[in-house]
Rosetta silent file (secondary structure, phi, psi, omega in degrees, C-alpha in Angstrom):
SEQUENCE: MGKLKAIWRLVRLEHGLMFGLAVFIGGVVAGNIDESIAIAILVAIFLEIASFSLNDYFDIDIDKKNRRTDRPLATGEISPRTAIAISIIFFPLGIFAAYAINTACFLIALISAVFAILYDARLKRIKVIGNFYIAYTMAIPFIFGAAASASRITPIIYFLSMIAFLSGVAREIMKDVMDFEGDSMLGTRSFPAYFGKKGASIMASFLYVVACILAFTPLFVEIDTRYFHDYAYGISVGIADVIFFYISFKIATHFDVETMKKCRNYSLVAIFVGLIAFLLPVIM
SCORE:     score description
SCORE:     0.000 S_00000001
   1 L     0.000  -40.142  177.455   30.310  127.034  137.696 S_00000001
   2 H   -59.710  -38.440  179.691   34.014  126.171  137.779 S_00000001
   3 H   -67.472  -40.711  179.487   33.327  123.041  135.795 S_00000001
   4 H   -64.796  -39.122  176.905   31.380  124.919  133.155 S_00000001
   5 H   -62.547  -41.319  179.019   34.202  127.424  132.778 S_00000001
   6 H   -63.157  -41.727  179.009   36.644  124.558  132.348 S_00000001
   7 H   -64.938  -40.198  175.834   34.451  122.994  129.652 S_00000001
   8 H   -58.321  -44.327  179.082   34.245  126.361  127.873 S_00000001
   9 H   -64.888  -34.125  178.295   38.034  126.524  127.900 S_00000001
  10 H   -64.668  -49.659 -172.830   38.211  122.993  126.622 S_00000001
  11 H   -89.145  -11.057 -178.946   35.874  123.511  123.661 S_00000001
  12 L    46.710   61.119 -172.765   36.828  127.203  123.120 S_00000001
  13 H   -59.440  -23.579 -179.094   33.202  127.997  122.353 S_00000001
  14 H   -62.915  -29.186  176.955   34.052  131.530  121.190 S_00000001
  15 H   -67.787  -40.481 -178.864   35.576  129.882  118.066 S_00000001
  16 H   -62.450  -39.567  179.667   32.344  128.011  117.499 S_00000001
  17 H   -66.507  -35.698  175.958   30.401  131.291  117.715 S_00000001
  18 H   -65.964  -41.439  175.690   32.779  132.799  115.100 S_00000001
  19 H   -63.887  -39.669 -179.640   32.174  129.853  112.785 S_00000001
  20 H   -64.006  -39.943  173.790   28.454  130.248  113.358 S_00000001
  21 H   -59.561  -44.510  178.295   28.721  133.896  112.368 S_00000001
  22 H   -60.909  -42.232  178.425   30.538  132.959  109.166 S_00000001
  23 H   -61.315  -42.844 -179.699   27.805  130.415  108.364 S_00000001
  24 H   -61.369  -45.610 -179.242   25.166  133.110  108.951 S_00000001
  25 H   -62.861  -44.154  177.448   27.005  135.560  106.650 S_00000001
  26 H   -57.691  -41.700  179.448   27.312  132.894  103.927 S_00000001
  27 H   -67.558  -41.916 -179.037   23.566  132.279  104.190 S_00000001
  28 H   -63.996  -46.002 -176.192   22.619  135.966  104.130 S_00000001
  29 H   -69.043  -35.651 -175.212   24.839  136.694  101.121 S_00000001
  30 H   -75.095  -33.423 -178.999   23.631  133.589   99.230 S_00000001
  31 L   162.882 -118.553 -171.535   19.913  134.153   99.597 S_00000001
  32 L   -70.842  147.233  174.699   17.061  133.050  101.774 S_00000001
  33 L  -117.379  117.653 -178.963   17.160  133.061  105.587 S_00000001
  34 L  -146.987 -165.150 -176.911   15.041  130.411  107.241 S_00000001
  35 H   -63.708  -21.175  177.661   15.283  127.660  109.858 S_00000001
  36 H   -60.753  -38.573  178.953   17.956  125.907  107.803 S_00000001
  37 H   -66.291  -35.747  177.182   20.416  128.622  108.658 S_00000001
  38 H   -64.258  -39.382  178.856   19.716  128.225  112.388 S_00000001
  39 H   -70.682  -38.685  178.190   20.436  124.486  112.062 S_00000001
  40 H   -59.235  -41.880  176.208   23.524  125.214  109.974 S_00000001
  41 H   -62.058  -43.498  178.410   24.913  127.444  112.719 S_00000001
  42 H   -61.638  -39.398  174.635   24.330  124.730  115.243 S_00000001
  43 H   -55.121  -50.266  177.275   26.214  122.288  112.991 S_00000001
  44 H   -55.811  -45.019 -179.441   29.210  124.620  112.925 S_00000001
  45 H   -67.267  -43.728  178.921   29.154  124.978  116.667 S_00000001
  46 H   -59.752  -47.547 -176.954   28.743  121.218  117.281 S_00000001
  47 H   -69.632  -34.103  176.137   31.636  120.259  115.032 S_00000001
  48 H   -65.318  -42.180  177.202   33.852  122.944  116.577 S_00000001
  49 H   -59.968  -47.377 -178.989   33.126  121.656  120.067 S_00000001
  50 H   -62.894  -43.328 -177.123   33.911  118.087  119.034 S_00000001
  51 H   -65.680  -45.885 -178.799   37.088  119.041  117.218 S_00000001
  52 H   -69.957  -31.769  175.625   38.593  121.171  120.003 S_00000001
  53 H   -63.283  -45.038 -178.996   37.787  118.530  122.614 S_00000001
  54 H   -68.507  -36.107  178.647   39.554  115.879  120.575 S_00000001
  55 H   -57.916  -47.981 -177.961   42.451  118.273  119.881 S_00000001
  56 H   -73.390  -25.151  175.476   43.176  118.718  123.589 S_00000001
  57 H   -63.237  -47.605 -179.775   42.796  114.971  124.235 S_00000001
  58 H   -72.363  -24.238 -178.057   45.647  114.246  121.809 S_00000001
  59 L   -95.829    8.572 -172.526   47.719  117.208  123.089 S_00000001
  60 H   -58.892  -45.029 -179.637   47.382  116.428  126.819 S_00000001
  61 H   -65.436  -41.625  179.332   50.972  115.260  127.261 S_00000001
  62 H   -64.643  -44.332 -179.357   52.446  118.146  125.307 S_00000001
  63 H   -63.853  -34.043  176.578   50.273  120.671  127.238 S_00000001
  64 H   -64.981  -47.218 -179.840   51.420  119.173  130.538 S_00000001
  65 H   -61.730  -38.074  179.890   55.077  119.501  129.519 S_00000001
  66 L   -85.505    2.859  178.252   54.482  123.111  128.432 S_00000001
  67 L    51.912   52.473 -179.174   52.551  123.798  131.623 S_00000001
  68 L   -81.675   96.328  179.609   49.506  125.102  129.740 S_00000001
  69 L   -74.591   -8.099  176.000   47.325  126.261  132.603 S_00000001
  70 L   -89.075   -0.684  178.695   44.684  127.344  130.098 S_00000001
  71 L  -106.436  108.228 -175.503   44.116  123.705  129.057 S_00000001
  72 H   -62.670  -23.905  174.223   41.744  121.999  131.548 S_00000001
  73 H   -71.226  -39.975 -179.772   42.919  118.528  130.584 S_00000001
  74 H   -69.904  -28.823 -178.253   46.492  119.400  131.395 S_00000001
  75 H   -89.755  -11.465  177.501   45.522  120.928  134.727 S_00000001
  76 L    88.835    7.201  179.228   43.275  117.958  135.637 S_00000001
  77 L   -70.787  -27.177  177.337   40.070  120.017  135.837 S_00000001
  78 L  -131.684  141.463 -176.179   38.519  117.801  133.239 S_00000001
  79 L   -85.001  152.133  176.323   39.325  114.139  132.638 S_00000001
  80 H   -55.927  -36.489  179.391   40.453  112.774  129.214 S_00000001
  81 H   -59.850  -36.722 -179.050   37.388  110.492  129.300 S_00000001
  82 H   -69.982  -41.525 -178.982   35.084  113.557  129.445 S_00000001
  83 H   -62.508  -43.361  176.850   36.877  115.139  126.484 S_00000001
  84 H   -62.698  -42.745  178.352   36.476  112.012  124.433 S_00000001
  85 H   -58.139  -45.686  177.742   32.818  111.723  125.472 S_00000001
  86 H   -58.893  -42.459 -178.536   32.181  115.300  124.329 S_00000001
  87 H   -66.742  -44.889 -178.314   33.812  114.563  120.980 S_00000001
  88 H   -64.971  -32.682  179.562   31.911  111.322  120.511 S_00000001
  89 H   -77.436  -46.450 -172.317   28.617  113.064  121.208 S_00000001
  90 H   -83.614  -26.296  174.311   29.064  116.248  119.166 S_00000001
  91 H   -61.387  -51.920  177.048   30.595  114.885  115.984 S_00000001
  92 H   -62.825  -37.837  176.440   27.534  112.701  115.231 S_00000001
  93 H   -56.614  -47.492 -179.972   25.190  115.499  116.371 S_00000001
  94 H   -61.366  -41.828 -177.321   26.753  117.901  113.910 S_00000001
  95 H   -67.456  -46.746 -179.583   26.661  115.401  111.052 S_00000001
  96 H   -62.426  -40.483  179.246   23.038  114.306  111.743 S_00000001
  97 H   -64.766  -39.055  177.122   21.938  117.958  112.022 S_00000001
  98 H   -64.355  -37.737  177.519   23.543  118.680  108.648 S_00000001
  99 H   -59.263  -31.949  179.734   21.738  115.729  107.166 S_00000001
 100 H   -70.055  -19.073 -179.541   18.475  117.320  108.231 S_00000001
 101 H   -81.475  -69.088  176.190   19.277  120.339  106.068 S_00000001
 102 L  -169.371  174.556 -175.350   20.216  118.775  102.742 S_00000001
 103 H   -63.107  -44.179  179.521   22.615  116.426  101.011 S_00000001
 104 H   -58.409  -45.063  178.260   25.178  119.138  100.232 S_00000001
 105 H   -65.880  -36.919  178.444   25.380  120.240  103.853 S_00000001
 106 H   -63.659  -45.165 -179.133   25.645  116.621  104.998 S_00000001
 107 H   -66.137  -40.877  177.433   28.609  116.002  102.711 S_00000001
 108 H   -62.685  -43.318 -179.383   30.342  119.177  103.744 S_00000001
 109 H   -67.225  -41.073 -179.608   29.864  118.393  107.441 S_00000001
 110 H   -63.635  -48.981 -179.703   31.012  114.774  107.002 S_00000001
 111 H   -63.017  -41.955  179.411   34.159  115.802  105.122 S_00000001
 112 H   -63.577  -36.725  179.253   34.895  118.562  107.613 S_00000001
 113 H   -69.543  -39.030  178.015   34.513  116.133  110.524 S_00000001
 114 H   -65.191  -44.294  176.642   36.892  113.625  108.918 S_00000001
 115 H   -58.536  -43.054 -178.611   39.433  116.417  108.266 S_00000001
 116 H   -61.200  -47.225 -179.964   39.111  117.574  111.886 S_00000001
 117 H   -62.389  -44.541  179.219   39.769  114.044  113.265 S_00000001
 118 H   -61.994  -41.681 -179.434   42.757  113.568  110.938 S_00000001
 119 H   -65.095  -46.659 -178.918   44.143  116.996  111.908 S_00000001
 120 H   -63.451  -39.090 -174.427   43.737  116.410  115.627 S_00000001
 121 H   -85.051  -29.467 -172.157   45.198  112.947  115.548 S_00000001
 122 L  -142.961  -51.335 -166.183   47.970  113.344  113.027 S_00000001
 123 H   -64.054  -25.639 -178.157   48.098  116.173  110.521 S_00000001
 124 H   -61.927  -22.961  178.994   48.817  118.960  113.026 S_00000001
 125 H   -72.392  -22.498  173.871   52.334  117.457  113.375 S_00000001
 126 L   -99.504   95.900 -166.572   52.873  118.371  109.702 S_00000001
 127 H   -63.854  -34.859  179.270   52.609  122.129  110.027 S_00000001
 128 H   -61.084  -43.899  175.831   52.421  122.919  106.313 S_00000001
 129 H   -66.303  -41.608  178.637   49.432  120.669  105.905 S_00000001
 130 H   -58.913  -39.127  179.414   47.969  121.944  109.170 S_00000001
 131 H   -59.714  -40.689 -179.511   48.138  125.521  107.906 S_00000001
 132 H   -70.190  -33.327  177.065   45.989  124.668  104.929 S_00000001
 133 H   -66.646  -44.938  177.641   43.525  122.835  107.167 S_00000001
 134 H   -59.848  -41.887  179.270   43.131  125.857  109.450 S_00000001
 135 H   -64.570  -38.510  177.439   42.622  128.066  106.367 S_00000001
 136 H   -59.865  -42.864 -179.617   39.951  125.566  105.194 S_00000001
 137 H   -66.350  -22.066  177.360   38.052  125.945  108.456 S_00000001
 138 H   -82.381  -24.103 -177.060   38.007  129.677  107.915 S_00000001
 139 H   -94.155  -38.968 -171.375   36.652  129.373  104.353 S_00000001
 140 H   -67.055  -27.466  179.605   34.196  126.489  104.414 S_00000001
 141 H   -60.729  -30.550  177.782   31.607  128.030  106.804 S_00000001
 142 H   -67.580  -44.677  178.147   30.627  130.603  104.130 S_00000001
 143 H   -65.039  -40.734  178.773   30.042  127.829  101.594 S_00000001
 144 H   -61.183  -47.209  179.716   28.209  125.766  104.195 S_00000001
 145 H   -62.677  -41.096  176.000   25.884  128.636  105.043 S_00000001
 146 H   -64.544  -38.695  179.702   25.210  129.248  101.368 S_00000001
 147 H   -65.863  -27.272 -179.065   24.526  125.573  100.755 S_00000001
 148 H   -80.632  -22.886 -171.357   21.974  125.638  103.599 S_00000001
 149 H  -111.159  -11.091 -175.556   20.063  128.685  102.321 S_00000001
 150 L  -140.256  153.698  177.323   20.230  128.402   98.507 S_00000001
 151 L   -78.351  -17.488 -179.065   19.958  125.733   95.838 S_00000001
 152 L  -138.994  132.824  179.020   22.982  127.169   94.036 S_00000001
 153 L   -83.375  116.924 -176.703   26.169  128.636   95.471 S_00000001
 154 L   -78.982  156.337 -176.787   26.800  131.952   93.736 S_00000001
 155 H   -55.136  -31.310 -177.657   30.217  133.151   92.608 S_00000001
 156 H   -63.636  -32.018  175.719   30.361  135.874   95.250 S_00000001
 157 H   -63.681  -42.564 -179.484   30.394  133.132   97.961 S_00000001
 158 H   -64.305  -36.912  176.152   33.414  131.554   96.303 S_00000001
 159 H   -63.034  -48.264  178.533   35.152  134.900   96.289 S_00000001
 160 H   -57.980  -46.026 -178.271   34.415  135.388  100.003 S_00000001
 161 H   -67.254  -39.578  177.909   35.637  131.885  100.810 S_00000001
 162 H   -63.871  -41.979  177.349   38.813  132.276   98.737 S_00000001
 163 H   -61.457  -44.188  179.217   39.641  135.559  100.497 S_00000001
 164 H   -64.202  -37.701 -179.622   39.114  133.873  103.876 S_00000001
 165 H   -64.456  -50.228 -177.251   41.287  130.926  102.756 S_00000001
 166 H   -63.107  -41.006  179.500   44.197  133.090  101.535 S_00000001
 167 H   -65.998  -36.560  178.741   44.020  135.269  104.687 S_00000001
 168 H   -65.035  -46.379  175.726   43.952  132.119  106.779 S_00000001
 169 H   -60.541  -40.766 -179.488   47.056  130.635  105.154 S_00000001
 170 H   -63.614  -41.689 -179.454   48.827  133.978  105.544 S_00000001
 171 H   -65.476  -39.260  178.790   47.952  134.215  109.261 S_00000001
 172 H   -67.100  -39.346  177.150   49.230  130.636  109.823 S_00000001
 173 H   -63.458  -42.028  175.702   52.476  131.347  108.045 S_00000001
 174 H   -59.338  -38.220  176.856   52.936  134.426  110.249 S_00000001
 175 H   -65.941  -37.624  178.710   52.430  132.194  113.312 S_00000001
 176 H   -64.771  -37.093  177.037   55.052  129.787  111.927 S_00000001
 177 H   -64.292  -40.669  177.503   57.528  132.657  111.656 S_00000001
 178 H   -62.533  -38.000 -175.049   56.741  133.511  115.311 S_00000001
 179 L   -96.440   12.012 -171.290   57.272  129.893  116.386 S_00000001
 180 H   -56.660  -50.526 -175.973   60.247  129.220  114.140 S_00000001
 181 H   -59.085  -48.757 -178.212   62.878  128.845  116.870 S_00000001
 182 H   -63.920  -41.014  179.034   60.718  126.522  118.981 S_00000001
 183 H   -63.696  -37.005  179.020   59.684  124.460  115.952 S_00000001
 184 H   -62.248  -40.557  178.438   63.333  124.134  114.909 S_00000001
 185 H   -62.785  -35.643 -178.793   64.232  122.723  118.333 S_00000001
 186 H   -86.318   -9.263 -178.008   61.461  120.135  117.970 S_00000001
 187 L    79.307   16.953  179.155   62.428  119.318  114.393 S_00000001
 188 L   -79.960  130.910 -178.279   59.099  120.521  113.046 S_00000001
 189 L   -95.511  109.536  179.250   59.137  121.508  109.377 S_00000001
 190 L  -113.723 -179.029  177.457   57.146  124.656  108.743 S_00000001
 191 H   -54.133  -46.433  178.702   57.166  127.224  105.919 S_00000001
 192 H   -62.275  -26.460  178.245   60.104  129.149  107.445 S_00000001
 193 H   -71.111  -27.339  179.044   62.099  125.897  107.634 S_00000001
 194 H   -90.485  -35.605 -172.302   61.760  125.515  103.845 S_00000001
 195 H  -116.548   -2.813 -174.890   61.946  129.171  102.780 S_00000001
 196 H    81.544  162.972 -177.303   63.548  130.972  105.741 S_00000001
 197 H   -65.440  -39.994  179.958   61.784  133.557  107.913 S_00000001
 198 H   -66.075  -46.848  179.876   62.165  136.214  105.213 S_00000001
 199 H   -62.398  -42.109  177.633   60.866  134.015  102.406 S_00000001
 200 H   -64.355  -41.292  178.872   57.891  132.825  104.506 S_00000001
 201 H   -63.523  -42.697  177.444   57.049  136.395  105.527 S_00000001
 202 H   -65.524  -33.902  176.857   57.117  137.527  101.910 S_00000001
 203 H   -64.506  -45.980  178.826   54.876  134.605  100.976 S_00000001
 204 H   -62.984  -39.008  178.924   52.349  135.616  103.621 S_00000001
 205 H   -60.643  -43.972  179.289   52.552  139.221  102.396 S_00000001
 206 H   -61.062  -42.137 -179.936   51.895  138.088   98.841 S_00000001
 207 H   -63.381  -38.850 -179.806   48.813  136.073   99.902 S_00000001
 208 H   -66.942  -39.701  177.529   47.365  139.136  101.642 S_00000001
 209 H   -63.700  -40.300  175.298   47.863  141.198   98.473 S_00000001
 210 H   -61.667  -43.125  179.702   46.096  138.567   96.367 S_00000001
 211 H   -61.033  -40.697  179.621   43.233  138.528   98.899 S_00000001
 212 H   -63.462  -42.023  179.774   42.956  142.308   98.593 S_00000001
 213 H   -63.454  -42.769  179.854   42.797  142.138   94.795 S_00000001
 214 H   -64.460  -39.508  179.883   40.066  139.506   94.959 S_00000001
 215 H   -61.276  -36.678 -178.602   38.108  141.614   97.494 S_00000001
 216 H   -81.394  -18.172 -174.993   38.057  144.578   95.102 S_00000001
 217 H   -54.200  -48.827 -176.445   37.137  142.497   92.013 S_00000001
 218 H   -62.655  -17.845  178.573   33.313  142.434   92.628 S_00000001
 219 H   -72.692  -33.833 -175.033   33.370  146.286   92.735 S_00000001
 220 H  -110.918  -16.324  177.699   34.579  146.576   89.166 S_00000001
 221 L  -116.105  131.149 -173.676   33.537  143.259   87.585 S_00000001
 222 L   -74.760   65.450  178.600   29.846  142.386   87.580 S_00000001
 223 L   -76.890  -37.721  177.423   30.130  139.086   89.432 S_00000001
 224 L  -146.868  123.538 -170.600   27.128  140.090   91.579 S_00000001
 225 L   -62.465  -21.987  179.473   25.016  143.158   90.850 S_00000001
 226 L   -67.783  -25.946 -178.316   24.691  143.976   94.555 S_00000001
 227 L  -103.477  -14.482 -175.157   28.404  144.674   94.780 S_00000001
 228 L   -72.542  118.570 -179.761   29.093  146.125   91.340 S_00000001
 229 L    57.429   30.031  176.937   29.903  149.883   91.736 S_00000001
 230 L   -85.189  120.128 -176.966   28.377  149.824   95.267 S_00000001
 231 H   -66.092  -41.226  179.988   29.854  152.701   97.249 S_00000001
 232 H   -60.185  -42.921  178.705   29.189  151.203  100.653 S_00000001
 233 H   -65.688  -44.786 -177.256   30.993  148.042   99.634 S_00000001
 234 H   -63.195  -39.232 -177.435   33.851  149.980   98.028 S_00000001
 235 H   -69.239  -50.008 -173.289   34.455  152.195  101.038 S_00000001
 236 H   -70.917  -37.802  178.676   34.307  149.407  103.593 S_00000001
 237 H   -71.948  -28.910  174.088   36.365  146.928  101.605 S_00000001
 238 H   -64.362  -38.615  178.355   38.825  149.713  100.937 S_00000001
 239 H   -64.827  -41.984  178.861   39.358  150.212  104.643 S_00000001
 240 H   -64.273  -42.607  179.920   39.940  146.487  105.072 S_00000001
 241 H   -67.951  -32.932  175.862   42.421  146.464  102.185 S_00000001
 242 H   -61.587  -44.630  177.325   44.327  149.443  103.551 S_00000001
 243 H   -62.569  -43.040  178.781   44.891  147.470  106.754 S_00000001
 244 H   -64.480  -40.301  177.182   45.907  144.392  104.823 S_00000001
 245 H   -62.692  -36.746  176.485   48.323  146.395  102.623 S_00000001
 246 H   -63.486  -44.815  179.966   49.881  147.859  105.786 S_00000001
 247 H   -64.258  -43.221 -179.791   50.283  144.352  107.225 S_00000001
 248 H   -59.304  -42.663  177.250   51.792  143.130  103.944 S_00000001
 249 H   -65.703  -44.178 -176.065   54.392  145.883  103.961 S_00000001
 250 H   -63.872  -45.496 -174.791   55.277  145.421  107.585 S_00000001
 251 H   -78.008  -15.688  177.050   55.735  141.620  107.472 S_00000001
 252 H   -81.407  -15.073 -176.658   57.648  141.782  104.175 S_00000001
 253 H  -119.892  -13.813  179.087   60.256  144.074  105.829 S_00000001
 254 L  -132.464  128.644 -172.909   60.190  143.017  109.492 S_00000001
 255 L  -117.472   12.223 -178.351   60.442  139.395  110.614 S_00000001
 256 L   -78.092  159.604 -174.566   60.540  139.745  114.391 S_00000001
 257 H   -63.238  -39.527 -178.237   58.057  138.053  116.692 S_00000001
 258 H   -63.194  -44.519  178.879   56.578  141.300  117.985 S_00000001
 259 H   -64.221  -42.364  178.762   55.760  142.645  114.535 S_00000001
 260 H   -60.620  -43.090 -177.047   54.187  139.332  113.514 S_00000001
 261 H   -63.879  -46.249 -179.635   52.113  139.233  116.695 S_00000001
 262 H   -66.592  -40.629 -178.680   50.775  142.796  116.207 S_00000001
 263 H   -67.730  -33.939  175.581   50.100  142.235  112.530 S_00000001
 264 H   -63.831  -38.901  176.707   48.168  139.009  113.229 S_00000001
 265 H   -65.451  -42.225  177.769   45.966  141.048  115.590 S_00000001
 266 H   -62.233  -36.310 -178.226   45.523  143.741  112.927 S_00000001
 267 H   -62.483  -32.616  175.933   44.556  141.069  110.432 S_00000001
 268 H   -65.979  -35.652  178.748   41.560  140.076  112.598 S_00000001
 269 H   -66.164  -44.529 -179.303   40.374  143.687  112.470 S_00000001
 270 H   -63.405  -41.391  178.013   40.780  143.703  108.685 S_00000001
 271 H   -61.979  -43.380  179.411   38.889  140.386  108.346 S_00000001
 272 H   -61.554  -46.287 -179.167   36.020  141.721  110.492 S_00000001
 273 H   -63.994  -35.882  178.334   35.765  144.913  108.411 S_00000001
 274 H   -62.995  -40.093  177.375   35.886  142.759  105.257 S_00000001
 275 H   -63.406  -42.657  174.886   32.941  140.702  106.510 S_00000001
 276 H   -57.460  -41.474  179.242   30.963  143.878  107.139 S_00000001
 277 H   -57.008  -42.534 -178.369   31.830  144.968  103.620 S_00000001
 278 H   -75.093  -21.909  178.832   30.238  141.843  102.157 S_00000001
 279 H   -82.421  -36.068 -173.633   27.167  142.229  104.316 S_00000001
 280 H   -51.612  -53.172 -177.832   26.431  145.906  103.616 S_00000001
 281 H   -62.746  -20.181 -178.761   25.175  145.581   99.991 S_00000001
 282 H   -82.368  -43.110 -173.574   22.868  142.742  101.122 S_00000001
 283 H   -94.075  -10.543 -179.434   21.222  144.404  104.115 S_00000001
 284 L   -91.420    0.000    0.000   21.100  147.990  102.804 S_00000001
């Protein structure tokens, strides 16, 4: 049991389940629900498992220096060889499973796997690029789910993915502001290093506002008839946007670590409510 818990901590399976949920939502919003969506969810989980295992393999020395007791490789509960083995097994599993769905899913899975390997091995050291990669992982599951369930990806899926991407970049910039002092000591160049903590915070605030505007667009522009003038969607997305606007105001005027930490937590609530908003017109 202890070994299984250590493996869970290594692969952070809760993230895989979140990606799987995003794939499911993309499939539901796009159209048909069949066995392809079940396979697509497995693809997301497999690639997440492989990526996080590889991530900790490359970070083992840093995690040891930082005394990360939550990292089983750093504590010695799991060997580096095991982490590499998990990665070697699950990357191909995810890609082959995607191939079984269709060509579009195969290409998305392959590109995502390549990005994951590059990020784990190298790109994470370049925080600005890393921020966009993390945002990509938040956005692509919706497109992947749609590609698995429909022959054509509808505009509403692109709206959903863009909102997720902008929110993801904003959340990563907030984390950069929180980590600014430590990153400066290590010589890491992040958004606050280029624009200052205030400038980076205002940038994150702006991205949240743009995401809010995009979220309201389907309510007033007939991008998809299910969302056009739909009261359930309007109310629920309105709640999400109120939270996002509050976050935007707070981080544009307060740049301390505690504010950023609280607002990042609030942003998860807003994202969850936003996902519900996109689901309601489909299931009601």
